[in-house]
BATOR-317172 format. One line per 4 residues: for each residue x, y, z of N, C-alpha, C. Coordinates in pm, whole numbers. Layout:
BEGIN
X Y Z X Y Z X Y Z; ...
END
This chain:
BEGIN
-3936 6762 2300 -3825 6668 2293 -3872 6526 2267; -3987 6492 2332 -4039 6357 2310 -4079 6335 2166; -4127 6445 2100 -4162 6434 1958 -4039 6406 1875; -3929 6473 1906 -3803 6448 1833 -3755 6307 1857
-3773 6259 1980 -3730 6123 2013 -3809 6020 1933; -3944 6050 1923 -4029 5959 1846 -3988 5959 1700; -3950 6082 1646 -3910 6089 1507 -3784 6010 1482; -3697 6005 1580 -3573 5929 1564 -3598 5778 1577
-3686 5738 1667 -3709 5595 1692 -3791 5530 1582; -3882 5603 1519 -3967 5543 1416 -3889 5498 1293; -3803 5582 1234 -3723 5534 1120 -3638 5413 1157; -3585 5416 1281 -3502 5304 1324 -3587 5176 1332
-3708 5191 1385 -3799 5076 1394 -3835 5024 1255; -3860 5116 1163 -3895 5073 1027 -3778 5003 958; -3656 5050 991 -3538 4980 933 -3528 4837 986; -3558 4821 1114 -3558 4686 1173 -3663 4599 1104
-3781 4658 1083 -3886 4584 1013 -3845 4552 869; -3776 4644 807 -3728 4619 670 -3637 4497 667; -3544 4493 762 -3451 4379 770 -3528 4249 798; -3622 4256 893 -3700 4138 929 -3781 4087 810
-3841 4181 737 -3921 4142 621 -3836 4079 512; -3718 4138 486 -3630 4083 383 -3582 3943 420; -3548 3924 549 -3503 3791 594 -3617 3691 582; -3736 3730 628 -3852 3639 624 -3888 3602 481
-3891 3703 394 -3926 3679 254 -3820 3594 185; -3692 3625 213 -3584 3548 152 -3587 3401 194; -3606 3378 326 -3612 3240 375 -3734 3167 320; -3847 3238 315 -3969 3175 262 -3951 3137 115
-3891 3228 37 -3867 3198 -103 -3773 3080 -120; -3665 3078 -37 -3568 2969 -46 -3630 2836 -6; -3700 2834 108 -3762 2709 155 -3870 2661 58; -3947 2754 5 -4050 2716 -92 -3987 2658 -218
-3877 2719 -263 -3808 2668 -382 -3754 2527 -358; -3691 2507 -240 -3635 2375 -208 -3746 2271 -197; -3854 2307 -127 -3964 2212 -107 -4033 2176 -238; -4061 2278 -320 -4128 2250 -448 -4034 2176 -543
-3903 2204 -533 -3806 2130 -615 -3806 1983 -577; -3822 1956 -447 -3829 1817 -402 -3951 1747 -461; -4064 1816 -464 -4185 1758 -524 -4165 1730 -673; -4104 1827 -742 -4080 1811 -885 -3981 1697 -911
-3873 1691 -831 -3770 1588 -851 -3825 1448 -826; -3903 1433 -719 -3959 1300 -689 -4057 1257 -797; -4132 1352 -852 -4225 1319 -960 -4149 1279 -1086; -4040 1349 -1113 -3959 1314 -1230 -3892 1178 -1213
-3852 1144 -1089 -3795 1011 -1067 -3896 902 -1098; -4021 925 -1058 -4125 827 -1090 -4142 815 -1241; -4138 931 -1308 -4161 935 -1452 -4044 875 -1530; -3921 902 -1485 -3803 866 -1564 -3728 744 -1513
-3747 709 -1385 -3666 601 -1329 -3750 489 -1268; -3801 510 -1146 -3864 400 -1074 -3984 341 -1149; -4069 426 -1208 -4182 375 -1286 -4138 294 -1407; -4054 353 -1495 -4006 278 -1611 -3927 151 -1574
-3858 153 -1458 -3784 33 -1417 -3880 -82 -1395; -3992 -56 -1326 -4089 -163 -1303 -4143 -217 -1434; -4175 -127 -1525 -4227 -169 -1656 -4121 -250 -1731; -3998 -198 -1731 -3890 -264 -1806 -3858 -403 -1751
-3866 -419 -1618 -3840 -551 -1561 -3944 -653 -1608; -4067 -606 -1623 -4171 -698 -1672 -4147 -734 -1819; -4091 -640 -1893 -4053 -671 -2032 -3945 -779 -2036; -3850 -769 -1942 -3745 -871 -1935 -3806 -1007 -1903
-3897 -1008 -1804 -3963 -1133 -1768 -4035 -1194 -1887; -4106 -1110 -1962 -4181 -1159 -2078 -4087 -1220 -2182; -3976 -1153 -2207 -3882 -1201 -2309 -3814 -1330 -2266; -3774 -1337 -2139 -3710 -1460 -2089 -3809 -1576 -2090
-3934 -1548 -2050 -4036 -1653 -2052 -4059 -1705 -2193; -4064 -1611 -2289 -4083 -1650 -2429 -3965 -1730 -2480; -3844 -1688 -2444 -3723 -1760 -2486 -3721 -1900 -2428; -3758 -1912 -2300 -3753 -2042 -2235 -3857 -2136 -2293
-3977 -2082 -2321 -4081 -2165 -2381 -4039 -2214 -2519; -3976 -2125 -2596 -3932 -2163 -2731 -3820 -2265 -2725; -3724 -2247 -2634 -3613 -2342 -2624 -3663 -2479 -2581; -3762 -2481 -2492 -3821 -2608 -2450 -3890 -2677 -2567
-3959 -2596 -2648 -4027 -2652 -2765 -3926 -2713 -2863; -3814 -2642 -2883 -3708 -2693 -2972 -3656 -2825 -2919; -3634 -2830 -2787 -3580 -2950 -2725 -3677 -3068 -2741; -3804 -3042 -2714 -3903 -3149 -2720 -3923 -3201 -2862
-3889 -3117 -2961 -3901 -3161 -3100 -3794 -3264 -3135; -3691 -3276 -3048 -3587 -3376 -3069 -3494 -3342 -3184; -3452 -3442 -3256 -3355 -3423 -3364 -3414 -3342 -3479; -3544 -3349 -3497 -3610 -3269 -3600 -3647 -3132 -3542
-3548 -3048 -3522 -3570 -2920 -3455 -3675 -2834 -3526; -3752 -2761 -3446 -3847 -2664 -3499 -3770 -2535 -3525; -3742 -2506 -3650 -3658 -2390 -3683 -3725 -2258 -3645; -3857 -2253 -3658 -3928 -2130 -3622 -3915 -2101 -3473
-3927 -2207 -3392 -3913 -2189 -3247 -3768 -2158 -3209; -3676 -2215 -3282 -3535 -2186 -3257 -3506 -2038 -3283; -3561 -1984 -3391 -3543 -1843 -3423 -3610 -1756 -3317; -3729 -1799 -3272 -3800 -1723 -3169 -3718 -1720 -3040
-3656 -1833 -3007 -3571 -1839 -2887 -3456 -1739 -2898; -3388 -1740 -3011 -3272 -1651 -3029 -3314 -1504 -3023; -3427 -1471 -3087 -3475 -1332 -3086 -3515 -1288 -2946; -3585 -1377 -2875 -3631 -1343 -2740 -3514 -1326 -2645
-3416 -1414 -2655 -3299 -1405 -2567 -3221 -1277 -2595; -3203 -1246 -2724 -3132 -1124 -2761 -3207 -1000 -2711; -3340 -1005 -2721 -3422 -893 -2674 -3411 -876 -2523; -3406 -987 -2451 -3396 -980 -2305 -3264 -917 -2263
-3157 -945 -2336 -3027 -885 -2305 -3032 -734 -2326; -3094 -691 -2435 -3108 -547 -2461 -3194 -480 -2353; -3297 -551 -2310 -3386 -495 -2208 -3315 -484 -2073; -3227 -579 -2043 -3146 -570 -1920 -3060 -445 -1923
-3003 -416 -2040 -2923 -294 -2054 -3008 -169 -2035; -3133 -173 -2082 -3224 -62 -2064 -3257 -41 -1915; -3280 -151 -1844 -3307 -142 -1700 -3187 -81 -1629; -3066 -122 -1667 -2944 -69 -1606 -2935 82 -1624
-2978 130 -1739 -2975 275 -1766 -3076 348 -1679; -3189 285 -1651 -3297 350 -1577 -3279 346 -1426; -3206 248 -1376 -3196 227 -1232 -3136 346 -1158; -3039 411 -1218 -2975 523 -1151 -2866 476 -1055
-2867 527 -932 -2759 497 -838 -2798 393 -733; -2897 311 -761 -2938 205 -668 -2841 88 -681; -2745 80 -587 -2639 -21 -597 -2693 -163 -584; -2788 -183 -494 -2844 -318 -476 -2914 -365 -602
-2986 -275 -665 -3054 -311 -790 -2953 -341 -899; -2845 -262 -905 -2740 -288 -1005 -2676 -425 -982; -2655 -460 -855 -2596 -591 -823 -2687 -704 -871; -2817 -689 -843 -2913 -790 -887 -2917 -799 -1039
-2905 -684 -1105 -2910 -682 -1251 -2786 -747 -1312; -2671 -724 -1249 -2548 -790 -1297 -2563 -941 -1286; -2628 -986 -1179 -2651 -1130 -1162 -2743 -1182 -1273; -2846 -1105 -1308 -2937 -1146 -1417 -2860 -1158 -1547
-2775 -1059 -1575 -2699 -1060 -1701 -2607 -1181 -1708; -2538 -1210 -1597 -2447 -1324 -1598 -2522 -1456 -1605; -2639 -1464 -1538 -2718 -1588 -1541 -2779 -1612 -1678; -2808 -1505 -1751 -2858 -1524 -1888 -2751 -1589 -1976
-2626 -1550 -1952 -2516 -1613 -2027 -2506 -1761 -1990; -2515 -1790 -1859 -2510 -1929 -1813 -2627 -2008 -1872; -2744 -1945 -1868 -2864 -2011 -1919 -2851 -2045 -2067; -2803 -1951 -2146 -2790 -1977 -2290 -2693 -2093 -2315
-2587 -2102 -2233 -2495 -2215 -2246 -2561 -2347 -2210; -2645 -2344 -2107 -2716 -2466 -2067 -2815 -2510 -2174; -2880 -2414 -2237 -2975 -2446 -2344 -2902 -2512 -2461; -2787 -2456 -2497 -2710 -2513 -2607 -2660 -2654 -2574
-2620 -2673 -2447 -2574 -2807 -2407 -2689 -2907 -2416; -2808 -2867 -2368 -2924 -2956 -2373 -2963 -2985 -2517; -2956 -2883 -2601 -2992 -2899 -2743 -2896 -2996 -2812; -2767 -2975 -2789 -2667 -3063 -2852 -2684 -3207 -2805
-2711 -3224 -2675 -2729 -3358 -2621 -2854 -3423 -2679; -2959 -3342 -2700 -3084 -3396 -2757 -3063 -3440 -2900; -2990 -3359 -2978 -2963 -3395 -3118 -2880 -3523 -3126; -2787 -3534 -3030 -2700 -3652 -3030 -2767 -3774 -2969
-2886 -3755 -2912 -2957 -3866 -2850 -2896 -3908 -2718; -2829 -3815 -2649 -2762 -3846 -2523 -2864 -3865 -2411; -2829 -3954 -2319 -2917 -3980 -2204 -2918 -3862 -2107; -2817 -3775 -2118 -2808 -3660 -2027 -2895 -3543 -2072
-2954 -3553 -2189 -3024 -3438 -2247 -3137 -3387 -2157; -3221 -3480 -2107 -3333 -3438 -2025 -3286 -3367 -1899; -3182 -3419 -1839 -3129 -3357 -1718 -3075 -3218 -1744; -3010 -3199 -1859 -2957 -3067 -1894 -3068 -2966 -1916
-3180 -3011 -1976 -3293 -2921 -1995 -3351 -2879 -1860; -3362 -2977 -1769 -3416 -2946 -1636 -3330 -2842 -1565; -3200 -2851 -1582 -3108 -2755 -1521 -3133 -2614 -1576; -3152 -2605 -1709 -3176 -2473 -1769 -3308 -2413 -1721
-3408 -2498 -1705 -3537 -2451 -1654 -3523 -2398 -1511; -3443 -2469 -1433 -3422 -2428 -1294 -3346 -2296 -1285; -3256 -2274 -1379 -3179 -2148 -1379 -3272 -2028 -1395; -3365 -2040 -1487 -3461 -1930 -1507 -3553 -1916 -1386
-3606 -2028 -1340 -3705 -2025 -1232 -3644 -1981 -1098; -3526 -2034 -1066 -3471 -2015 -931 -3365 -1907 -922; -3309 -1864 -1036 -3199 -1768 -1028 -3224 -1639 -1105; -3282 -1649 -1224 -3304 -1528 -1303 -3430 -1454 -1256
-3541 -1525 -1249 -3667 -1458 -1213 -3663 -1395 -1073; -3609 -1463 -971 -3604 -1400 -838 -3524 -1269 -836; -3415 -1263 -913 -3335 -1140 -917 -3412 -1028 -986; -3482 -1062 -1094 -3563 -961 -1163 -3674 -913 -1070
-3733 -1005 -997 -3840 -970 -904 -3787 -877 -794; -3664 -899 -749 -3605 -813 -647 -3591 -670 -697; -3551 -655 -823 -3538 -521 -883 -3675 -454 -890; -3777 -532 -929 -3913 -478 -938 -3965 -435 -801
-3935 -514 -697 -3978 -480 -561 -3914 -350 -516; -3785 -332 -547 -3716 -208 -510 -3774 -88 -586; -3808 -110 -711 -3870 -1 -788 -4006 35 -729; -4080 -66 -687 -4210 -43 -624 -4195 40 -498
-4095 5 -415 -4071 79 -291 -4028 223 -320; -3948 241 -426 -3904 376 -462 -4022 462 -507; -4115 402 -580 -4234 476 -621 -4313 518 -497; -4324 428 -398 -4392 463 -273 -4328 585 -209
-4194 583 -199 -4122 695 -137 -4142 824 -215; -4134 815 -347 -4143 936 -430 -4286 990 -438; -4384 905 -412 -4523 951 -415 -4554 1042 -297; -4487 1017 -185 -4511 1099 -67 -4459 1240 -88
-4540 1338 -52 -4495 1476 -67 -4549 1567 42; -4601 1507 150 -4664 1587 256 -4563 1678 325; -4445 1627 357 -4345 1707 428 -4305 1829 347; -4274 1809 220 -4235 1920 134 -4347 2022 122
-4469 1972 110 -4584 2063 98 -4601 2146 224; -4592 2082 340 -4608 2153 468 -4500 2259 484; -4375 2225 449 -4264 2320 461 -4291 2443 373; -4327 2419 248 -4350 2531 155 -4467 2619 199
-4577 2555 237 -4695 2631 279 -4667 2708 408; -4605 2642 505 -4575 2707 633 -4481 2826 613; -4378 2807 530 -4282 2916 507 -4351 3036 443; -4438 3010 346 -4509 3120 278 -4603 3193 374
-4677 3118 456 -4772 3180 548 -4700 3258 659; -4590 3204 710 -4514 3275 813 -4458 3406 759; -4411 3402 635 -4361 3525 573 -4473 3626 558; -4592 3577 519 -4707 3667 507 -4741 3730 642
-4731 3653 750 -4760 3704 884 -4660 3812 925; -4532 3791 892 -4430 3892 922 -4460 4022 848; -4498 4012 722 -4529 4131 643 -4652 4203 699; -4752 4126 741 -4872 4187 799 -4841 4251 934
-4752 4187 1011 -4711 4246 1139 -4638 4377 1116; -4555 4382 1012 -4485 4506 978 -4587 4614 938; -4689 4574 861 -4792 4670 822 -4866 4724 944; -4890 4637 1041 -4958 4678 1165 -4874 4781 1241
-4743 4757 1245 -4654 4851 1313 -4652 4986 1242; -4650 4981 1109 -4651 5106 1032 -4782 5181 1053; -4892 5107 1059 -5022 5171 1078 -5027 5243 1213; -4971 5181 1315 -4972 5241 1448 -4888 5369 1451
-4776 5369 1380 -4687 5484 1384 -4729 5595 1288; -4797 5560 1181 -4826 5661 1078 -4975 5687 1059; -5057 5608 1124 -5203 5621 1108 -5249 5596 964; -5166 5525 886 -5206 5485 751 -5255 5340 758
-5374 5317 708 -5437 5185 724 -5360 5074 652; -5319 5100 529 -5256 4995 448 -5127 5046 385; -5022 4964 399 -4899 4988 325 -4900 4889 208; -4919 4940 88 -4940 4851 -28 -4827 4753 -50
-4704 4800 -26 -4590 4709 -47 -4595 4590 46; -4626 4617 175 -4629 4509 274 -4750 4418 255; -4866 4478 240 -4988 4398 224 -4986 4322 91; -4934 4389 -14 -4925 4320 -143 -4833 4199 -135
-4721 4213 -64 -4630 4099 -47 -4695 3986 31; -4772 4023 136 -4842 3921 215 -4942 3846 129; -5015 3921 45 -5113 3858 -44 -5044 3761 -140; -4927 3803 -191 -4852 3715 -282 -4816 3583 -214
-4770 3591 -89 -4728 3468 -21 -4846 3382 22; -4957 3444 55 -5077 3364 81 -5120 3293 -48; -5111 3366 -160 -5141 3304 -289 -5047 3190 -321; -4918 3208 -288 -4821 3100 -311 -4854 2978 -227
-4891 3001 -100 -4927 2889 -12 -5046 2812 -68; -5147 2886 -114 -5265 2821 -173 -5227 2744 -300; -5141 2805 -381 -5097 2741 -506 -5023 2611 -476; -4930 2617 -380 -4852 2496 -346 -4945 2386 -295
-5038 2423 -206 -5129 2324 -150 -5216 2261 -260; -5267 2346 -350 -5353 2296 -458 -5275 2208 -555; -5152 2253 -590 -5069 2176 -684 -5028 2043 -623; -4993 2044 -494 -4955 1919 -427 -5073 1823 -420
-5192 1878 -393 -5311 1793 -389 -5339 1733 -526; -5326 1815 -631 -5349 1765 -768 -5245 1659 -803; -5120 1682 -760 -5014 1583 -783 -5048 1451 -717; -5094 1457 -592 -5129 1335 -520 -5242 1260 -588
-5342 1335 -633 -5456 1273 -700 -5412 1203 -829; -5328 1272 -907 -5283 1214 -1035 -5191 1094 -1012; -5104 1102 -911 -5015 989 -883 -5095 870 -829; -5197 898 -749 -5283 788 -702 -5354 722 -819
-5398 806 -913 -5465 752 -1032 -5367 669 -1115; -5244 721 -1129 -5143 647 -1205 -5108 516 -1136; -5104 520 -1003 -5067 400 -929 -5178 295 -933; -5301 338 -900 -5411 242 -895 -5451 194 -1034
-5447 287 -1131 -5491 251 -1265 -5384 191 -1353; -5257 221 -1321 -5149 173 -1406 -5047 89 -1333; -4988 147 -1228 -4877 81 -1159 -4920 -51 -1094; -5031 -47 -1019 -5077 -169 -952 -5121 -273 -1054
-5178 -226 -1165 -5218 -320 -1270 -5096 -385 -1334; -4987 -304 -1349 -4863 -360 -1402 -4809 -467 -1309; -4807 -437 -1179 -4758 -534 -1081 -4845 -660 -1080; -4977 -641 -1093 -5068 -755 -1096 -5043 -842 -1220
-5024 -777 -1334 -4997 -850 -1457 -4864 -924 -1448; -4767 -861 -1381 -4637 -926 -1363 -4651 -1054 -1281; -4735 -1047 -1177 -4756 -1168 -1095 -4824 -1278 -1177; -4917 -1239 -1264 -4982 -1337 -1351 -4879 -1401 -1443
-4792 -1317 -1497 -4690 -1367 -1589 -4597 -1466 -1520; -4553 -1431 -1399 -4463 -1520 -1327 -4531 -1651 -1289; -4657 -1640 -1245 -4731 -1761 -1209 -4753 -1850 -1332; -4783 -1787 -1445 -4800 -1863 -1569 -4672 -1932 -1611
-4560 -1860 -1595 -4433 -1920 -1630 -4398 -2035 -1535; -4428 -2019 -1406 -4404 -2127 -1310 -4481 -2253 -1350; -4603 -2232 -1397 -4684 -2344 -1445 -4616 -2410 -1565; -4570 -2325 -1659 -4507 -2377 -1781 -4381 -2456 -1747
-4304 -2405 -1653 -4182 -2476 -1613 -4214 -2610 -1549; -4312 -2611 -1459 -4352 -2736 -1394 -4403 -2837 -1498; -4476 -2787 -1597 -4526 -2875 -1704 -4410 -2933 -1784; -4311 -2848 -1817 -4196 -2896 -1894 -4120 -3004 -1819
-4105 -2986 -1688 -4037 -3088 -1606 -4115 -3218 -1608; -4248 -3209 -1599 -4330 -3331 -1599 -4319 -3405 -1732; -4309 -3327 -1841 -4295 -3390 -1974 -4161 -3461 -1984; -4055 -3394 -1936 -3921 -3454 -1939 -3918 -3582 -1856
-3987 -3579 -1742 -3988 -3697 -1654 -4085 -3804 -1704; -4173 -3768 -1799 -4263 -3866 -1858 -4383 -3901 -1773; -4420 -3810 -1682 -4538 -3835 -1598 -4606 -3703 -1566; -4737 -3707 -1550 -4811 -3585 -1519 -4783 -3541 -1375
-4795 -3413 -1351 -4765 -3358 -1219 -4896 -3310 -1155; -4941 -3373 -1046 -5067 -3332 -982 -5060 -3190 -925; -4937 -3140 -901 -4922 -3005 -846 -4956 -2895 -947; -4968 -2933 -1075 -5001 -2834 -1176 -5137 -2769 -1149
-5227 -2842 -1087 -5359 -2788 -1054 -5345 -2670 -958; -5251 -2682 -863 -5229 -2572 -769 -5172 -2450 -840; -5079 -2474 -932 -5023 -2363 -1011 -5133 -2293 -1092; -5220 -2374 -1151 -5329 -2317 -1232 -5424 -2234 -1145
-5450 -2282 -1023 -5539 -2211 -931 -5482 -2073 -896; -5350 -2066 -879 -5285 -1938 -848 -5304 -1839 -962; -5284 -1887 -1085 -5301 -1799 -1202 -5444 -1748 -1210; -5540 -1836 -1188 -5681 -1796 -1200 -5719 -1696 -1090
-5662 -1712 -971 -5687 -1615 -863 -5632 -1479 -901; -5512 -1478 -957 -5449 -1352 -998 -5526 -1286 -1112; -5582 -1367 -1201 -5663 -1311 -1309 -5788 -1244 -1253; -5847 -1302 -1150 -5964 -1240 -1085 -5926 -1107 -1022
-5807 -1102 -960 -5760 -977 -900 -5739 -871 -1008; -5682 -912 -1120 -5659 -817 -1231 -5790 -762 -1283; -5892 -846 -1289 -6024 -800 -1334 -6079 -694 -1238; -6050 -710 -1108 -6096 -613 -1010 -6023 -480 -1022
-5899 -482 -1070 -5821 -359 -1086 -5855 -284 -1214; -5912 -353 -1311 -5944 -288 -1440 -6045 -176 -1417; -6015 -57 -1469 -6103 58 -1446 -6148 125 -1575; -6144 49 -1685 -6194 102 -1811 -6240 -15 -1897
-6322 15 -1997 -6370 -90 -2087 -6254 -158 -2159; -6154 -78 -2194 -6039 -133 -2264 -5963 -232 -2176; -5944 -197 -2048 -5874 -287 -1958 -5957 -411 -1929; -6089 -393 -1916 -6177 -509 -1896 -6161 -607 -2012
-6161 -555 -2134 -6148 -639 -2253 -6011 -708 -2256; -5907 -635 -2213 -5773 -692 -2213 -5762 -808 -2115; -5821 -791 -1996 -5816 -898 -1896 -5898 -1019 -1943; -6011 -993 -2008 -6093 -1103 -2062 -6014 -1181 -2166
-5945 -1109 -2254 -5862 -1174 -2356 -5750 -1255 -2291; -5692 -1200 -2185 -5586 -1271 -2113 -5640 -1401 -2053; -5758 -1395 -1996 -5819 -1515 -1938 -5849 -1620 -2044; -5897 -1574 -2161 -5925 -1667 -2270 -5797 -1736 -2317
-5692 -1658 -2331 -5563 -1714 -2374 -5511 -1816 -2273; -5529 -1785 -2144 -5484 -1878 -2042 -5562 -2009 -2048; -5693 -2000 -2067 -5775 -2122 -2075 -5737 -2206 -2196; -5701 -2140 -2305 -5658 -2214 -2424 -5530 -2291 -2395
-5437 -2223 -2328 -5312 -2291 -2294 -5337 -2402 -2194; -5424 -2376 -2095 -5454 -2476 -1994 -5516 -2601 -2056; -5596 -2580 -2160 -5658 -2695 -2228 -5551 -2781 -2294; -5450 -2719 -2355 -5341 -2797 -2417 -5261 -2870 -2310
-5242 -2804 -2195 -5166 -2866 -2087 -5239 -2988 -2032; -5369 -2976 -2022 -5447 -3090 -1973 -5443 -3206 -2073; -5438 -3173 -2200 -5425 -3278 -2302 -5290 -3348 -2291; -5186 -3268 -2263 -5052 -3326 -2243 -5054 -3420 -2124
-5119 -3378 -2014 -5127 -3462 -1894 -5200 -3593 -1924; -5306 -3584 -2005 -5381 -3704 -2043 -5293 -3801 -2121; -5214 -3747 -2213 -5123 -3831 -2292 -5016 -3895 -2204; -4964 -3817 -2108 -4863 -3872 -2018 -4922 -3983 -1931
-5044 -3964 -1884 -5108 -4065 -1801 -5133 -4195 -1878; -5146 -4181 -2011 -5167 -4302 -2093 -5035 -4355 -2150; -4923 -4307 -2094 -4788 -4349 -2134 -4755 -4313 -2279; -4825 -4216 -2336 -4796 -4169 -2472 -4699 -4050 -2464
-4579 -4079 -2415 -4482 -3973 -2387 -4439 -3902 -2515; -4414 -3978 -2621 -4370 -3917 -2747 -4478 -3823 -2800; -4602 -3869 -2797 -4712 -3784 -2843 -4727 -3660 -2755; -4706 -3679 -2624 -4717 -3566 -2532 -4610 -3461 -2564
-4489 -3508 -2589 -4380 -3415 -2624 -4412 -3340 -2753; -4459 -3412 -2851 -4489 -3352 -2980 -4602 -3249 -2968; -4705 -3286 -2891 -4820 -3196 -2876 -4779 -3070 -2798; -4699 -3088 -2692 -4654 -2974 -2611 -4565 -2881 -2692
-4479 -2939 -2776 -4387 -2858 -2856 -4460 -2778 -2963; -4572 -2828 -3008 -4646 -2759 -3116 -4762 -2677 -3059; -4876 -2743 -3036 -4996 -2672 -2991 -4977 -2606 -2854; -4914 -2681 -2761 -4894 -2627 -2626 -4810 -2502 -2625
-4699 -2505 -2697 -4610 -2388 -2697 -4674 -2270 -2768; -4749 -2297 -2875 -4818 -2191 -2946 -4921 -2123 -2856; -4992 -2204 -2778 -5093 -2149 -2687 -5027 -2066 -2577; -4913 -2114 -2526 -4844 -2038 -2422 -4793 -1905 -2476
-4739 -1906 -2596 -4693 -1780 -2656 -4809 -1682 -2675; -4926 -1736 -2708 -5043 -1650 -2719 -5078 -1586 -2586; -5068 -1664 -2478 -5091 -1612 -2343 -4987 -1506 -2309; -4862 -1534 -2340 -4753 -1440 -2310 -4771 -1309 -2388
-4814 -1321 -2512 -4838 -1202 -2595 -4952 -1119 -2536; -5056 -1186 -2487 -5168 -1115 -2425 -5122 -1041 -2300; -5030 -1103 -2224 -4974 -1037 -2106 -4903 -908 -2146; -4823 -916 -2250 -4749 -798 -2297 -4846 -688 -2344
-4958 -729 -2404 -5057 -631 -2449 -5119 -557 -2331; -5151 -633 -2225 -5206 -571 -2103 -5103 -477 -2041; -4978 -521 -2037 -4871 -436 -1983 -4861 -305 -2062; -4875 -315 -2193 -4865 -196 -2277 -4976 -95 -2244
-5099 -145 -2226 -5211 -57 -2191 -5189 9 -2056; -5147 -70 -1959 -5125 -16 -1824 -5008 81 -1822; -4908 54 -1904 -4791 142 -1911 -4834 281 -1959; -4921 285 -2058 -4969 413 -2111 -5048 490 -2006
-5134 419 -1932 -5214 485 -1830 -5125 538 -1718; -5025 461 -1680 -4933 505 -1576 -4857 630 -1620; -4807 627 -1743 -4730 741 -1795 -4816 867 -1803; -4942 851 -1844 -5032 966 -1853 -5057 1028 -1716
-5077 942 -1615 -5102 992 -1480 -4984 1067 -1423; -4864 1013 -1442 -4743 1078 -1391 -4717 1209 -1465; -4744 1210 -1595 -4727 1332 -1673 -4821 1442 -1622; -4944 1404 -1589 -5038 1501 -1535 -4993 1552 -1398
-4936 1461 -1317 -4886 1501 -1186 -4772 1602 -1199; -4684 1577 -1294 -4573 1671 -1316 -4626 1804 -1368; -4729 1799 -1453 -4786 1922 -1507 -4849 2009 -1399; -4900 1945 -1293 -4962 2021 -1184 -4861 2108 -1111
-4733 2073 -1122 -4628 2148 -1052 -4560 2252 -1141; -4609 2267 -1264 -4545 2358 -1359 -4535 2500 -1302; -4422 2561 -1321 -4394 2701 -1285 -4392 2727 -1134; -4414 2623 -1053 -4422 2646 -908 -4287 2690 -851
-4180 2628 -896 -4047 2667 -845 -4013 2809 -886; -4041 2843 -1010 -4014 2979 -1058 -4098 3079 -980; -4225 3043 -955 -4315 3133 -883 -4264 3161 -743; -4207 3061 -675 -4159 3082 -539 -4048 3187 -534
-3963 3190 -635 -3855 3289 -641 -3909 3425 -685; -3992 3425 -789 -4046 3552 -840 -4131 3621 -733; -4217 3543 -665 -4301 3602 -560 -4215 3659 -448; -4108 3588 -413 -4020 3635 -304 -3952 3766 -344
-3906 3775 -468 -3839 3897 -514 -3937 4014 -515; -4058 3991 -568 -4158 4098 -574 -4197 4143 -433; -4218 4044 -344 -4257 4077 -206 -4145 4153 -135; -4021 4113 -159 -3908 4181 -95 -3898 4325 -143
-3911 4345 -273 -3905 4481 -328 -4022 4565 -276; -4142 4504 -270 -4258 4577 -221 -4241 4619 -76; -4191 4526 7 -4171 4557 148 -4066 4666 166; -3957 4655 92 -3849 4754 105 -3896 4892 63
-3960 4902 -53 -4008 5032 -100 -4118 5087 -8; -4205 4997 39 -4313 5041 126 -4261 5102 255; -4165 5036 317 -4108 5087 441 -4016 5206 416; -3940 5199 305 -3847 5308 274 -3924 5438 251
-4041 5429 190 -4124 5548 169 -4161 5613 303; -4199 5530 401 -4235 5584 533 -4112 5643 603; -3997 5576 584 -3875 5627 645 -3839 5765 586; -3854 5775 454 -3820 5902 388 -3908 6018 438
-4030 5984 477 -4119 6089 527 -4066 6153 653; -3991 6075 731 -3937 6127 855 -3804 6202 834; -3749 6186 716 -3622 6252 688 -3642 6382 610
END
């Protein structure tokens, strides 16, 4: 009778194990899919949104800086407007508007960033009106012309640039958040390993009841989930390495170049104010010191011969512009205000545009390195989501057939 009782209890036990294995495998597959999807989604956000937003904001800064430098040059030329600089101003301003629209497309659902961007768009309209007012007053020889130019400079320095910087800071923080993937990795690996343990426990129970060492369906499923755990861990590690490379080699270099650009523009604005006021500004030395410190930091971030060369070129361009600025200061100190204005509008503005162009070139190099790193990080996760479902289905079928075969033996 006890033998009959054992025959009845064993199939029932195997059915319980079948249910347990299916639940464990199903949950492991689902959790692995969700966790790996989170890794893929965060990597795609870096690739398609937060990363490009940071790059695009620097493009806006470059265009606005170029437009402001050109408009100042036109103003300083007085009634004999520099037509080439006027055209450059119009092209740069138009480009900055298009770039603002591009940033708006990339931002996604970040309401605070959208609010800041709307402010930038509206301030650009205000700024263009102020430039036109200053230009008209300058042509007419109005005494208010210098004051109107100072107002337009302040709009860019105090209202447009800070808002753009706020968007860049939010993009930087979003990249930080999206780079993290430890929680998702732990969930996926833990779920896969726990499922493997359940399958191995079922195999142990079958071995005790049937004296068969290995149930291929159960052990094969366990091996699949151990393999999935190893795959997820390796892919997540590769993703982290590639994102770190993209961040240190591209993203941080972009942020560093952006700081150089802003510091250079602050110097240019302070110089323009000093020219309008007809006296040199001793604070310009402090502005120059900030730029040179940032250039040293950028040199430390360069991790290739190409980047080293780009930073060297940027430093050379800055020194050329600084030399023209010092000449302007010398002319102002000697009360040669007209000559200072003329020199700043011609040689000075040309040198600044050269510096600004070099900044954009460095940004372009860093942008490519950042994009390559993120692309490699995304590639490390290829097929992982599909594998989590396929492995779960195969393991579930293996466990069911493996246990069902033993159950059939008792029937």
